[in-house]
N, CA, C, O and CB atoms as a CASP TS submission, in Angstrom:
PFRMAT TS
TARGET T0000
AUTHOR 0000-0000-0000
METHOD Language model
MODEL 1
PARENT N/A
ATOM      1  N   MET     1      92.451  70.427 114.679  1.00  0.00           N
ATOM      2  CA  MET     1      92.029  70.270 115.371  1.00  0.00           C
ATOM      3  C   MET     1      90.678  69.213 115.965  1.00  0.00           C
ATOM      4  O   MET     1      90.031  68.333 115.397  1.00  0.00           O
ATOM      5  CB  MET     1      92.149  71.150 115.306  1.00  0.00           C
ATOM      6  N   LYS     2      90.618  69.856 117.557  1.00  0.00           N
ATOM      7  CA  LYS     2      89.794  68.338 118.453  1.00  0.00           C
ATOM      8  C   LYS     2      88.891  69.316 118.888  1.00  0.00           C
ATOM      9  O   LYS     2      88.505  68.885 119.975  1.00  0.00           O
ATOM     10  CB  LYS     2      90.710  67.208 119.995  1.00  0.00           C
ATOM     11  N   SER     3      88.195  70.645 118.620  1.00  0.00           N
ATOM     12  CA  SER     3      86.959  70.598 118.963  1.00  0.00           C
ATOM     13  C   SER     3      86.641  71.896 117.608  1.00  0.00           C
ATOM     14  O   SER     3      87.633  72.488 117.182  1.00  0.00           O
ATOM     15  CB  SER     3      86.651  70.909 120.834  1.00  0.00           C
ATOM     16  N   LYS     4      85.376  72.217 117.072  1.00  0.00           N
ATOM     17  CA  LYS     4      85.505  73.230 116.718  1.00  0.00           C
ATOM     18  C   LYS     4      85.178  74.635 117.002  1.00  0.00           C
ATOM     19  O   LYS     4      84.723  75.461 116.212  1.00  0.00           O
ATOM     20  CB  LYS     4      85.297  72.999 116.066  1.00  0.00           C
ATOM     21  N   GLU     5      85.583  74.843 118.689  1.00  0.00           N
ATOM     22  CA  GLU     5      85.540  75.937 118.931  1.00  0.00           C
ATOM     23  C   GLU     5      87.228  76.682 119.583  1.00  0.00           C
ATOM     24  O   GLU     5      87.389  77.748 120.176  1.00  0.00           O
ATOM     25  CB  GLU     5      84.292  75.901 119.812  1.00  0.00           C
ATOM     26  N   GLU     6      88.192  75.719 119.214  1.00  0.00           N
ATOM     27  CA  GLU     6      89.523  75.223 118.919  1.00  0.00           C
ATOM     28  C   GLU     6      90.331  75.850 117.720  1.00  0.00           C
ATOM     29  O   GLU     6      90.198  75.522 116.541  1.00  0.00           O
ATOM     30  CB  GLU     6      89.387  73.812 118.679  1.00  0.00           C
ATOM     31  N   CYS     7      91.303  76.932 118.277  1.00  0.00           N
ATOM     32  CA  CYS     7      91.518  77.434 117.357  1.00  0.00           C
ATOM     33  C   CYS     7      92.534  76.932 116.574  1.00  0.00           C
ATOM     34  O   CYS     7      93.416  76.531 117.334  1.00  0.00           O
ATOM     35  CB  CYS     7      91.589  78.437 117.618  1.00  0.00           C
ATOM     36  N   PRO     8      92.961  76.690 114.948  1.00  0.00           N
ATOM     37  CA  PRO     8      93.845  76.307 113.959  1.00  0.00           C
ATOM     38  C   PRO     8      94.932  76.674 114.798  1.00  0.00           C
ATOM     39  O   PRO     8      95.013  77.691 115.486  1.00  0.00           O
ATOM     40  CB  PRO     8      93.735  76.951 112.513  1.00  0.00           C
ATOM     41  N   SER     9      96.043  75.444 114.641  1.00  0.00           N
ATOM     42  CA  SER     9      97.995  76.079 115.110  1.00  0.00           C
ATOM     43  C   SER     9      97.916  76.523 114.058  1.00  0.00           C
ATOM     44  O   SER     9      97.150  76.564 113.095  1.00  0.00           O
ATOM     45  CB  SER     9      99.657  75.024 115.412  1.00  0.00           C
ATOM     46  N   MET    10      99.672  77.165 114.668  1.00  0.00           N
ATOM     47  CA  MET    10     100.568  77.025 113.036  1.00  0.00           C
ATOM     48  C   MET    10     101.462  76.842 112.772  1.00  0.00           C
ATOM     49  O   MET    10     102.135  77.586 113.485  1.00  0.00           O
ATOM     50  CB  MET    10     100.747  77.756 112.273  1.00  0.00           C
ATOM     51  N   ILE    11     102.740  75.761 111.549  1.00  0.00           N
ATOM     52  CA  ILE    11     103.329  75.128 111.745  1.00  0.00           C
ATOM     53  C   ILE    11     104.468  76.688 111.581  1.00  0.00           C
ATOM     54  O   ILE    11     103.804  77.470 110.901  1.00  0.00           O
ATOM     55  CB  ILE    11     103.165  73.740 110.990  1.00  0.00           C
ATOM     56  N   VAL    12     105.412  77.151 111.825  1.00  0.00           N
ATOM     57  CA  VAL    12     106.341  77.671 111.924  1.00  0.00           C
ATOM     58  C   VAL    12     107.704  76.576 110.692  1.00  0.00           C
ATOM     59  O   VAL    12     108.297  75.752 111.389  1.00  0.00           O
ATOM     60  CB  VAL    12     106.441  77.812 113.652  1.00  0.00           C
ATOM     61  N   MET    13     107.992  76.546 109.718  1.00  0.00           N
ATOM     62  CA  MET    13     109.199  76.015 109.609  1.00  0.00           C
ATOM     63  C   MET    13     110.342  77.318 110.063  1.00  0.00           C
ATOM     64  O   MET    13     109.942  78.384 110.531  1.00  0.00           O
ATOM     65  CB  MET    13     109.324  75.401 108.033  1.00  0.00           C
ATOM     66  N   SER    14     111.652  77.038 109.851  1.00  0.00           N
ATOM     67  CA  SER    14     112.932  77.936 109.175  1.00  0.00           C
ATOM     68  C   SER    14     113.595  77.399 108.382  1.00  0.00           C
ATOM     69  O   SER    14     114.454  78.232 108.091  1.00  0.00           O
ATOM     70  CB  SER    14     113.928  78.406 109.967  1.00  0.00           C
ATOM     71  N   GLU    15     113.806  76.293 107.678  1.00  0.00           N
ATOM     72  CA  GLU    15     114.425  75.613 106.708  1.00  0.00           C
ATOM     73  C   GLU    15     113.751  76.208 105.621  1.00  0.00           C
ATOM     74  O   GLU    15     112.759  76.784 106.069  1.00  0.00           O
ATOM     75  CB  GLU    15     114.375  74.133 106.798  1.00  0.00           C
ATOM     76  N   LEU    16     113.845  76.349 104.243  1.00  0.00           N
ATOM     77  CA  LEU    16     112.701  76.860 103.211  1.00  0.00           C
ATOM     78  C   LEU    16     113.683  75.494 101.931  1.00  0.00           C
ATOM     79  O   LEU    16     113.197  74.740 101.087  1.00  0.00           O
ATOM     80  CB  LEU    16     112.725  79.333 102.698  1.00  0.00           C
ATOM     81  N   GLU    17     115.124  75.710 102.348  1.00  0.00           N
ATOM     82  CA  GLU    17     115.278  74.687 100.982  1.00  0.00           C
ATOM     83  C   GLU    17     114.890  73.224 101.255  1.00  0.00           C
ATOM     84  O   GLU    17     113.728  73.180 100.853  1.00  0.00           O
ATOM     85  CB  GLU    17     116.904  74.614 100.421  1.00  0.00           C
ATOM     86  N   GLU    18     115.188  72.088 101.680  1.00  0.00           N
ATOM     87  CA  GLU    18     113.935  71.165 102.650  1.00  0.00           C
ATOM     88  C   GLU    18     112.900  71.232 103.373  1.00  0.00           C
ATOM     89  O   GLU    18     113.172  72.261 103.990  1.00  0.00           O
ATOM     90  CB  GLU    18     114.210  70.662 103.418  1.00  0.00           C
ATOM     91  N   ILE    19     112.123  70.976 103.678  1.00  0.00           N
ATOM     92  CA  ILE    19     111.182  71.707 103.802  1.00  0.00           C
ATOM     93  C   ILE    19     110.790  69.958 105.094  1.00  0.00           C
ATOM     94  O   ILE    19     110.864  68.951 104.390  1.00  0.00           O
ATOM     95  CB  ILE    19     110.183  72.387 102.047  1.00  0.00           C
ATOM     96  N   PHE    20     110.573  69.726 106.063  1.00  0.00           N
ATOM     97  CA  PHE    20     109.906  69.250 107.251  1.00  0.00           C
ATOM     98  C   PHE    20     108.213  69.432 106.970  1.00  0.00           C
ATOM     99  O   PHE    20     107.501  70.435 106.913  1.00  0.00           O
ATOM    100  CB  PHE    20     110.491  70.161 108.617  1.00  0.00           C
ATOM    101  N   LEU    21     107.880  67.715 106.800  1.00  0.00           N
ATOM    102  CA  LEU    21     106.348  67.920 106.428  1.00  0.00           C
ATOM    103  C   LEU    21     105.549  67.418 107.080  1.00  0.00           C
ATOM    104  O   LEU    21     104.589  67.044 106.406  1.00  0.00           O
ATOM    105  CB  LEU    21     105.940  67.553 105.321  1.00  0.00           C
ATOM    106  N   PRO    22     105.440  67.136 108.528  1.00  0.00           N
ATOM    107  CA  PRO    22     104.048  66.907 109.494  1.00  0.00           C
ATOM    108  C   PRO    22     103.846  65.810 108.733  1.00  0.00           C
ATOM    109  O   PRO    22     104.283  65.436 107.644  1.00  0.00           O
ATOM    110  CB  PRO    22     102.646  68.102 109.590  1.00  0.00           C
ATOM    111  N   SER    23     102.913  65.263 109.724  1.00  0.00           N
ATOM    112  CA  SER    23     101.683  64.389 109.180  1.00  0.00           C
ATOM    113  C   SER    23     100.668  64.355 110.463  1.00  0.00           C
ATOM    114  O   SER    23     100.048  63.350 110.814  1.00  0.00           O
ATOM    115  CB  SER    23     102.197  62.671 108.669  1.00  0.00           C
ATOM    116  N   PRO    24     100.637  65.043 110.805  1.00  0.00           N
ATOM    117  CA  PRO    24      99.518  64.906 111.800  1.00  0.00           C
ATOM    118  C   PRO    24      97.864  63.926 111.556  1.00  0.00           C
ATOM    119  O   PRO    24      97.816  63.173 110.583  1.00  0.00           O
ATOM    120  CB  PRO    24      99.189  66.477 111.990  1.00  0.00           C
ATOM    121  N   LYS    25      97.121  63.990 112.118  1.00  0.00           N
ATOM    122  CA  LYS    25      96.051  63.048 111.389  1.00  0.00           C
ATOM    123  C   LYS    25      94.763  64.230 111.257  1.00  0.00           C
ATOM    124  O   LYS    25      93.832  64.211 110.452  1.00  0.00           O
ATOM    125  CB  LYS    25      95.566  61.408 112.490  1.00  0.00           C
ATOM    126  N   ASP    26      95.093  65.398 112.489  1.00  0.00           N
ATOM    127  CA  ASP    26      93.922  66.357 112.047  1.00  0.00           C
ATOM    128  C   ASP    26      94.606  68.179 111.496  1.00  0.00           C
ATOM    129  O   ASP    26      94.408  69.335 111.869  1.00  0.00           O
ATOM    130  CB  ASP    26      92.726  66.469 113.721  1.00  0.00           C
ATOM    131  N   LEU    27      95.420  67.519 110.483  1.00  0.00           N
ATOM    132  CA  LEU    27      96.055  68.346 109.592  1.00  0.00           C
ATOM    133  C   LEU    27      94.602  69.534 108.870  1.00  0.00           C
ATOM    134  O   LEU    27      94.369  70.741 108.935  1.00  0.00           O
ATOM    135  CB  LEU    27      96.932  67.152 108.336  1.00  0.00           C
ATOM    136  N   PHE    28      93.785  68.068 108.086  1.00  0.00           N
ATOM    137  CA  PHE    28      92.591  68.405 107.182  1.00  0.00           C
ATOM    138  C   PHE    28      91.729  68.387 108.267  1.00  0.00           C
ATOM    139  O   PHE    28      91.562  67.567 109.169  1.00  0.00           O
ATOM    140  CB  PHE    28      92.175  67.396 105.901  1.00  0.00           C
ATOM    141  N   VAL    29      91.097  69.696 107.945  1.00  0.00           N
ATOM    142  CA  VAL    29      89.228  69.536 108.810  1.00  0.00           C
ATOM    143  C   VAL    29      88.475  70.174 107.467  1.00  0.00           C
ATOM    144  O   VAL    29      88.684  71.101 106.683  1.00  0.00           O
ATOM    145  CB  VAL    29      88.770  70.942 110.793  1.00  0.00           C
ATOM    146  N   LYS    30      87.566  69.227 107.645  1.00  0.00           N
ATOM    147  CA  LYS    30      86.349  69.525 106.865  1.00  0.00           C
ATOM    148  C   LYS    30      85.707  71.162 107.153  1.00  0.00           C
ATOM    149  O   LYS    30      85.275  71.467 108.265  1.00  0.00           O
ATOM    150  CB  LYS    30      85.212  68.313 107.315  1.00  0.00           C
ATOM    151  N   ILE    31      85.719  72.147 105.975  1.00  0.00           N
ATOM    152  CA  ILE    31      85.724  73.610 106.236  1.00  0.00           C
ATOM    153  C   ILE    31      84.133  74.230 106.532  1.00  0.00           C
ATOM    154  O   ILE    31      83.939  75.187 107.282  1.00  0.00           O
ATOM    155  CB  ILE    31      86.429  74.349 104.866  1.00  0.00           C
ATOM    156  N   LYS    32      83.164  73.581 105.882  1.00  0.00           N
ATOM    157  CA  LYS    32      82.405  73.970 106.901  1.00  0.00           C
ATOM    158  C   LYS    32      81.547  73.727 107.989  1.00  0.00           C
ATOM    159  O   LYS    32      80.460  74.198 108.321  1.00  0.00           O
ATOM    160  CB  LYS    32      82.047  74.350 106.588  1.00  0.00           C
ATOM    161  N   GLU    33      82.623  72.510 108.670  1.00  0.00           N
ATOM    162  CA  GLU    33      82.365  72.405 110.374  1.00  0.00           C
ATOM    163  C   GLU    33      83.478  73.156 111.092  1.00  0.00           C
ATOM    164  O   GLU    33      83.803  72.984 112.267  1.00  0.00           O
ATOM    165  CB  GLU    33      82.407  70.726 110.999  1.00  0.00           C
ATOM    166  N   TYR    34      84.174  74.264 109.976  1.00  0.00           N
ATOM    167  CA  TYR    34      85.151  74.387 111.609  1.00  0.00           C
ATOM    168  C   TYR    34      85.754  75.947 110.498  1.00  0.00           C
ATOM    169  O   TYR    34      86.923  76.328 110.441  1.00  0.00           O
ATOM    170  CB  TYR    34      86.943  72.408 112.292  1.00  0.00           C
ATOM    171  N   ARG    35      84.726  76.493 109.848  1.00  0.00           N
ATOM    172  CA  ARG    35      84.427  77.718 109.091  1.00  0.00           C
ATOM    173  C   ARG    35      85.349  78.769 110.273  1.00  0.00           C
ATOM    174  O   ARG    35      86.426  79.356 110.369  1.00  0.00           O
ATOM    175  CB  ARG    35      82.452  78.046 108.862  1.00  0.00           C
ATOM    176  N   LYS    36      83.852  78.475 111.177  1.00  0.00           N
ATOM    177  CA  LYS    36      84.148  80.245 112.836  1.00  0.00           C
ATOM    178  C   LYS    36      86.193  80.176 112.865  1.00  0.00           C
ATOM    179  O   LYS    36      86.951  80.972 112.311  1.00  0.00           O
ATOM    180  CB  LYS    36      83.115  79.316 115.883  1.00  0.00           C
ATOM    181  N   ALA    37      86.696  78.521 113.998  1.00  0.00           N
ATOM    182  CA  ALA    37      87.712  78.760 113.894  1.00  0.00           C
ATOM    183  C   ALA    37      88.563  79.023 113.000  1.00  0.00           C
ATOM    184  O   ALA    37      89.205  80.060 113.168  1.00  0.00           O
ATOM    185  CB  ALA    37      87.937  78.276 114.281  1.00  0.00           C
ATOM    186  N   ILE    38      88.874  78.132 111.680  1.00  0.00           N
ATOM    187  CA  ILE    38      89.702  79.015 110.582  1.00  0.00           C
ATOM    188  C   ILE    38      89.172  80.542 110.433  1.00  0.00           C
ATOM    189  O   ILE    38      90.037  81.406 110.580  1.00  0.00           O
ATOM    190  CB  ILE    38      89.559  78.279 109.029  1.00  0.00           C
ATOM    191  N   GLU    39      87.955  80.937 110.180  1.00  0.00           N
ATOM    192  CA  GLU    39      88.503  82.230 109.724  1.00  0.00           C
ATOM    193  C   GLU    39      88.925  83.148 111.124  1.00  0.00           C
ATOM    194  O   GLU    39      89.516  84.153 110.729  1.00  0.00           O
ATOM    195  CB  GLU    39      87.289  83.028 108.734  1.00  0.00           C
ATOM    196  N   GLU    40      88.853  83.140 112.129  1.00  0.00           N
ATOM    197  CA  GLU    40      89.613  83.971 113.272  1.00  0.00           C
ATOM    198  C   GLU    40      90.677  83.672 113.199  1.00  0.00           C
ATOM    199  O   GLU    40      91.582  84.506 113.205  1.00  0.00           O
ATOM    200  CB  GLU    40      89.305  83.863 114.609  1.00  0.00           C
ATOM    201  N   PHE    41      90.892  82.294 113.100  1.00  0.00           N
ATOM    202  CA  PHE    41      92.719  81.891 112.662  1.00  0.00           C
ATOM    203  C   PHE    41      93.128  83.529 111.412  1.00  0.00           C
ATOM    204  O   PHE    41      94.075  84.290 111.612  1.00  0.00           O
ATOM    205  CB  PHE    41      92.823  79.550 111.248  1.00  0.00           C
ATOM    206  N   LEU    42      92.573  83.604 110.762  1.00  0.00           N
ATOM    207  CA  LEU    42      93.101  84.535 109.177  1.00  0.00           C
ATOM    208  C   LEU    42      93.118  85.607 109.977  1.00  0.00           C
ATOM    209  O   LEU    42      94.176  86.204 110.173  1.00  0.00           O
ATOM    210  CB  LEU    42      91.968  84.747 107.524  1.00  0.00           C
ATOM    211  N   LYS    43      91.386  86.186 110.823  1.00  0.00           N
ATOM    212  CA  LYS    43      91.946  87.620 111.024  1.00  0.00           C
ATOM    213  C   LYS    43      92.564  88.142 112.145  1.00  0.00           C
ATOM    214  O   LYS    43      92.456  89.253 112.664  1.00  0.00           O
ATOM    215  CB  LYS    43      91.055  88.446 110.877  1.00  0.00           C
ATOM    216  N   LYS    44      93.778  86.372 112.687  1.00  0.00           N
ATOM    217  CA  LYS    44      94.529  86.307 113.842  1.00  0.00           C
ATOM    218  C   LYS    44      95.805  86.957 113.450  1.00  0.00           C
ATOM    219  O   LYS    44      96.595  87.428 114.268  1.00  0.00           O
ATOM    220  CB  LYS    44      94.687  84.889 114.378  1.00  0.00           C
ATOM    221  N   LEU    45      95.961  86.961 112.240  1.00  0.00           N
ATOM    222  CA  LEU    45      97.803  86.551 111.652  1.00  0.00           C
ATOM    223  C   LEU    45      98.175  88.028 111.165  1.00  0.00           C
ATOM    224  O   LEU    45      99.248  88.483 111.561  1.00  0.00           O
ATOM    225  CB  LEU    45      98.026  85.124 109.907  1.00  0.00           C
ATOM    226  N   ASN    46      97.399  88.780 110.367  1.00  0.00           N
ATOM    227  CA  ASN    46      97.604  90.134 110.956  1.00  0.00           C
ATOM    228  C   ASN    46      98.109  90.669 112.456  1.00  0.00           C
ATOM    229  O   ASN    46      99.155  91.314 112.537  1.00  0.00           O
ATOM    230  CB  ASN    46      96.448  90.621 110.813  1.00  0.00           C
ATOM    231  N   LYS    47      97.558  90.462 113.269  1.00  0.00           N
ATOM    232  CA  LYS    47      97.853  91.392 114.445  1.00  0.00           C
ATOM    233  C   LYS    47      99.726  90.511 114.854  1.00  0.00           C
ATOM    234  O   LYS    47     100.697  91.142 115.273  1.00  0.00           O
ATOM    235  CB  LYS    47      96.182  91.182 116.058  1.00  0.00           C
ATOM    236  N   ILE    48      99.694  88.808 114.518  1.00  0.00           N
ATOM    237  CA  ILE    48     100.851  87.509 114.700  1.00  0.00           C
ATOM    238  C   ILE    48     101.790  88.163 114.201  1.00  0.00           C
ATOM    239  O   ILE    48     102.750  88.017 114.957  1.00  0.00           O
ATOM    240  CB  ILE    48     100.691  85.981 113.923  1.00  0.00           C
ATOM    241  N   PHE    49     102.225  89.191 112.841  1.00  0.00           N
ATOM    242  CA  PHE    49     103.125  89.109 111.935  1.00  0.00           C
ATOM    243  C   PHE    49     103.253  90.597 112.332  1.00  0.00           C
ATOM    244  O   PHE    49     104.400  91.013 112.170  1.00  0.00           O
ATOM    245  CB  PHE    49     102.801  88.534 110.419  1.00  0.00           C
ATOM    246  N   SER    50     102.181  91.715 112.917  1.00  0.00           N
ATOM    247  CA  SER    50     102.276  93.305 112.859  1.00  0.00           C
ATOM    248  C   SER    50     103.805  93.409 112.885  1.00  0.00           C
ATOM    249  O   SER    50     104.421  93.919 111.949  1.00  0.00           O
ATOM    250  CB  SER    50     101.476  94.205 114.222  1.00  0.00           C
ATOM    251  N   PHE    51     104.459  92.872 114.072  1.00  0.00           N
ATOM    252  CA  PHE    51     105.572  93.663 114.110  1.00  0.00           C
ATOM    253  C   PHE    51     107.038  93.149 113.579  1.00  0.00           C
ATOM    254  O   PHE    51     108.227  93.362 113.820  1.00  0.00           O
ATOM    255  CB  PHE    51     105.646  94.015 115.427  1.00  0.00           C
ATOM    256  N   THR    52     105.925  92.040 112.385  1.00  0.00           N
ATOM    257  CA  THR    52     107.867  91.026 111.503  1.00  0.00           C
ATOM    258  C   THR    52     108.539  92.749 110.524  1.00  0.00           C
ATOM    259  O   THR    52     107.729  93.521 110.012  1.00  0.00           O
ATOM    260  CB  THR    52     107.143  88.755 109.183  1.00  0.00           C
ATOM    261  N   TYR    53     109.390  92.889 110.498  1.00  0.00           N
ATOM    262  CA  TYR    53     109.827  93.997 109.841  1.00  0.00           C
ATOM    263  C   TYR    53     110.922  92.779 107.993  1.00  0.00           C
ATOM    264  O   TYR    53     111.849  93.260 107.340  1.00  0.00           O
ATOM    265  CB  TYR    53     111.142  95.233 111.484  1.00  0.00           C
ATOM    266  N   VAL    54     110.442  91.663 107.809  1.00  0.00           N
ATOM    267  CA  VAL    54     111.055  91.060 107.439  1.00  0.00           C
ATOM    268  C   VAL    54     110.673  91.136 105.933  1.00  0.00           C
ATOM    269  O   VAL    54     109.714  90.522 105.465  1.00  0.00           O
ATOM    270  CB  VAL    54     111.063  90.056 108.150  1.00  0.00           C
ATOM    271  N   ASN    55     111.590  92.027 105.132  1.00  0.00           N
ATOM    272  CA  ASN    55     110.376  92.223 103.676  1.00  0.00           C
ATOM    273  C   ASN    55     110.732  91.200 102.873  1.00  0.00           C
ATOM    274  O   ASN    55     110.656  91.498 101.681  1.00  0.00           O
ATOM    275  CB  ASN    55     110.455  93.759 102.601  1.00  0.00           C
ATOM    276  N   SER    56     111.138  89.964 103.125  1.00  0.00           N
ATOM    277  CA  SER    56     111.655  88.061 101.418  1.00  0.00           C
ATOM    278  C   SER    56     110.367  87.361 102.631  1.00  0.00           C
ATOM    279  O   SER    56     110.120  87.674 103.796  1.00  0.00           O
ATOM    280  CB  SER    56     114.687  86.444 101.432  1.00  0.00           C
ATOM    281  N   ASN    57     109.625  86.085 101.514  1.00  0.00           N
ATOM    282  CA  ASN    57     108.520  85.879 101.747  1.00  0.00           C
ATOM    283  C   ASN    57     109.600  84.445 101.385  1.00  0.00           C
ATOM    284  O   ASN    57     110.719  84.271 100.901  1.00  0.00           O
ATOM    285  CB  ASN    57     107.070  86.623 101.023  1.00  0.00           C
ATOM    286  N   SER    58     108.045  83.270 102.174  1.00  0.00           N
ATOM    287  CA  SER    58     108.517  82.122 101.376  1.00  0.00           C
ATOM    288  C   SER    58     107.737  81.136 100.907  1.00  0.00           C
ATOM    289  O   SER    58     107.722  79.925 101.126  1.00  0.00           O
ATOM    290  CB  SER    58     109.351  81.512 101.968  1.00  0.00           C
ATOM    291  N   MET    59     106.880  82.076 100.004  1.00  0.00           N
ATOM    292  CA  MET    59     105.852  81.555  99.025  1.00  0.00           C
ATOM    293  C   MET    59     106.337  80.037  98.477  1.00  0.00           C
ATOM    294  O   MET    59     106.071  78.879  98.800  1.00  0.00           O
ATOM    295  CB  MET    59     105.705  82.684  97.708  1.00  0.00           C
ATOM    296  N   GLY    60     107.480  80.894  97.139  1.00  0.00           N
ATOM    297  CA  GLY    60     107.790  78.730  96.584  1.00  0.00           C
ATOM    298  C   GLY    60     107.575  77.974  97.365  1.00  0.00           C
ATOM    299  O   GLY    60     106.728  77.118  97.107  1.00  0.00           O
ATOM    300  N   SER    61     108.363  77.965  98.872  1.00  0.00           N
ATOM    301  CA  SER    61     108.546  77.137  99.565  1.00  0.00           C
ATOM    302  C   SER    61     107.006  76.599 100.467  1.00  0.00           C
ATOM    303  O   SER    61     106.908  75.416 100.792  1.00  0.00           O
ATOM    304  CB  SER    61     109.701  77.675 100.272  1.00  0.00           C
ATOM    305  N   ALA    62     106.077  77.426 100.743  1.00  0.00           N
ATOM    306  CA  ALA    62     105.182  77.178 101.157  1.00  0.00           C
ATOM    307  C   ALA    62     104.238  76.563 100.028  1.00  0.00           C
ATOM    308  O   ALA    62     103.400  75.942 100.682  1.00  0.00           O
ATOM    309  CB  ALA    62     104.872  78.186 101.818  1.00  0.00           C
ATOM    310  N   LEU    63     103.968  76.426  98.838  1.00  0.00           N
ATOM    311  CA  LEU    63     103.011  75.955  98.622  1.00  0.00           C
ATOM    312  C   LEU    63     103.387  74.832  97.697  1.00  0.00           C
ATOM    313  O   LEU    63     102.659  73.971  97.204  1.00  0.00           O
ATOM    314  CB  LEU    63     102.151  76.859  98.271  1.00  0.00           C
ATOM    315  N   LYS    64     105.167  75.099  97.520  1.00  0.00           N
ATOM    316  CA  LYS    64     106.074  73.359  97.445  1.00  0.00           C
ATOM    317  C   LYS    64     105.671  72.208  98.362  1.00  0.00           C
ATOM    318  O   LYS    64     105.097  71.159  98.069  1.00  0.00           O
ATOM    319  CB  LYS    64     107.787  73.461  97.924  1.00  0.00           C
ATOM    320  N   GLY    65     106.227  72.774  99.862  1.00  0.00           N
ATOM    321  CA  GLY    65     104.787  72.217 100.533  1.00  0.00           C
ATOM    322  C   GLY    65     103.606  71.401 100.781  1.00  0.00           C
ATOM    323  O   GLY    65     103.157  70.263 100.917  1.00  0.00           O
ATOM    324  N   ALA    66     103.403  72.458 100.763  1.00  0.00           N
ATOM    325  CA  ALA    66     101.501  72.577 100.595  1.00  0.00           C
ATOM    326  C   ALA    66     101.181  70.941 100.039  1.00  0.00           C
ATOM    327  O   ALA    66     100.801  69.894 100.563  1.00  0.00           O
ATOM    328  CB  ALA    66     100.793  74.115  98.963  1.00  0.00           C
ATOM    329  N   PHE    67     101.643  71.476  98.430  1.00  0.00           N
ATOM    330  CA  PHE    67     101.572  70.739  97.636  1.00  0.00           C
ATOM    331  C   PHE    67     101.511  69.333  97.821  1.00  0.00           C
ATOM    332  O   PHE    67     100.624  68.503  97.624  1.00  0.00           O
ATOM    333  CB  PHE    67     102.295  71.044  97.053  1.00  0.00           C
ATOM    334  N   GLU    68     103.087  69.251  98.401  1.00  0.00           N
ATOM    335  CA  GLU    68     103.604  67.489  99.060  1.00  0.00           C
ATOM    336  C   GLU    68     102.980  67.436  99.236  1.00  0.00           C
ATOM    337  O   GLU    68     102.247  67.237  98.267  1.00  0.00           O
ATOM    338  CB  GLU    68     104.394  66.810  99.997  1.00  0.00           C
ATOM    339  N   MET    69     102.294  67.507 100.539  1.00  0.00           N
ATOM    340  CA  MET    69     100.788  67.451 101.518  1.00  0.00           C
ATOM    341  C   MET    69     100.210  66.868 100.728  1.00  0.00           C
ATOM    342  O   MET    69     100.041  65.656 100.597  1.00  0.00           O
ATOM    343  CB  MET    69      99.886  68.758 102.008  1.00  0.00           C
ATOM    344  N   ILE    70      99.739  68.031  99.928  1.00  0.00           N
ATOM    345  CA  ILE    70      98.140  67.469  99.478  1.00  0.00           C
ATOM    346  C   ILE    70      98.258  65.763  98.269  1.00  0.00           C
ATOM    347  O   ILE    70      97.494  64.859  97.930  1.00  0.00           O
ATOM    348  CB  ILE    70      97.218  69.230  98.248  1.00  0.00           C
ATOM    349  N   VAL    71      99.331  66.060  98.081  1.00  0.00           N
ATOM    350  CA  VAL    71     100.107  64.389  96.905  1.00  0.00           C
ATOM    351  C   VAL    71      99.772  63.499  98.475  1.00  0.00           C
ATOM    352  O   VAL    71      98.718  62.951  98.796  1.00  0.00           O
ATOM    353  CB  VAL    71     102.869  64.402  96.118  1.00  0.00           C
ATOM    354  N   ILE    72     101.093  63.596  99.283  1.00  0.00           N
ATOM    355  CA  ILE    72     100.995  62.420 100.371  1.00  0.00           C
ATOM    356  C   ILE    72      99.138  62.194 100.801  1.00  0.00           C
ATOM    357  O   ILE    72      98.542  61.120 100.712  1.00  0.00           O
ATOM    358  CB  ILE    72     102.095  63.029 102.017  1.00  0.00           C
ATOM    359  N   ASN    73      98.694  63.160 101.135  1.00  0.00           N
ATOM    360  CA  ASN    73      97.315  62.800 101.833  1.00  0.00           C
ATOM    361  C   ASN    73      96.950  62.646 100.226  1.00  0.00           C
ATOM    362  O   ASN    73      96.204  63.532 100.641  1.00  0.00           O
ATOM    363  CB  ASN    73      96.329  64.119 103.051  1.00  0.00           C
ATOM    364  N   LEU    74      96.820  62.527  99.454  1.00  0.00           N
ATOM    365  CA  LEU    74      95.854  61.719  98.305  1.00  0.00           C
ATOM    366  C   LEU    74      96.259  60.361  98.444  1.00  0.00           C
ATOM    367  O   LEU    74      95.920  59.492  99.247  1.00  0.00           O
ATOM    368  CB  LEU    74      96.061  62.187  96.623  1.00  0.00           C
ATOM    369  N   TYR    75      96.826  60.364  97.764  1.00  0.00           N
ATOM    370  CA  TYR    75      97.678  58.962  98.042  1.00  0.00           C
ATOM    371  C   TYR    75      97.068  57.891  99.384  1.00  0.00           C
ATOM    372  O   TYR    75      96.317  56.921  99.275  1.00  0.00           O
ATOM    373  CB  TYR    75      99.415  59.509  98.504  1.00  0.00           C
ATOM    374  N   LYS    76      97.814  58.580 100.871  1.00  0.00           N
ATOM    375  CA  LYS    76      97.338  58.481 101.796  1.00  0.00           C
ATOM    376  C   LYS    76      95.330  57.515 101.273  1.00  0.00           C
ATOM    377  O   LYS    76      94.894  56.458 100.818  1.00  0.00           O
ATOM    378  CB  LYS    76      97.603  60.175 102.453  1.00  0.00           C
ATOM    379  N   TYR    77      94.821  58.918 101.803  1.00  0.00           N
ATOM    380  CA  TYR    77      93.584  58.327 101.805  1.00  0.00           C
ATOM    381  C   TYR    77      92.976  57.835 100.282  1.00  0.00           C
ATOM    382  O   TYR    77      91.763  57.935 100.099  1.00  0.00           O
ATOM    383  CB  TYR    77      92.684  59.356 102.484  1.00  0.00           C
ATOM    384  N   LYS    78      93.716  57.385  99.364  1.00  0.00           N
ATOM    385  CA  LYS    78      93.453  56.675  98.505  1.00  0.00           C
ATOM    386  C   LYS    78      92.638  57.402  97.448  1.00  0.00           C
ATOM    387  O   LYS    78      91.803  56.807  96.766  1.00  0.00           O
ATOM    388  CB  LYS    78      92.943  55.633  99.038  1.00  0.00           C
ATOM    389  N   PHE    79      92.900  58.729  97.320  1.00  0.00           N
ATOM    390  CA  PHE    79      91.880  59.175  95.764  1.00  0.00           C
ATOM    391  C   PHE    79      92.437  59.690  94.694  1.00  0.00           C
ATOM    392  O   PHE    79      91.985  60.481  93.866  1.00  0.00           O
ATOM    393  CB  PHE    79      90.811  60.290  95.910  1.00  0.00           C
ATOM    394  N   ILE    80      93.627  59.087  94.796  1.00  0.00           N
ATOM    395  CA  ILE    80      93.810  58.720  93.138  1.00  0.00           C
ATOM    396  C   ILE    80      94.447  57.351  93.553  1.00  0.00           C
ATOM    397  O   ILE    80      94.824  56.558  92.690  1.00  0.00           O
ATOM    398  CB  ILE    80      94.981  59.913  91.980  1.00  0.00           C
TER
END
C-alpha cells in the first residue's frame, strides 16, 4: 500500500495446486501504521463474498502459499 489511507488489495488465485507467489514490494506492511486500513478491508470481506455460493474452501492452499511467502521474505531480508 502506498498510503495509510489506501485500501489493501486482494490477490485471487484460481489455481490451487501450483500456487503463483507474487512478490510486490508492498506486500508486507507495518501493522501499527496500517491498522485502520487493514481493519476496514477485513470488514469489507463479508460483503465481498456475501453472494458466493461455493461450499468448499482453499484454506490448505492459502496456508501453504502464505508459509512460502514468509519463508521467501525471511531469506530475502536476511532474517534467517
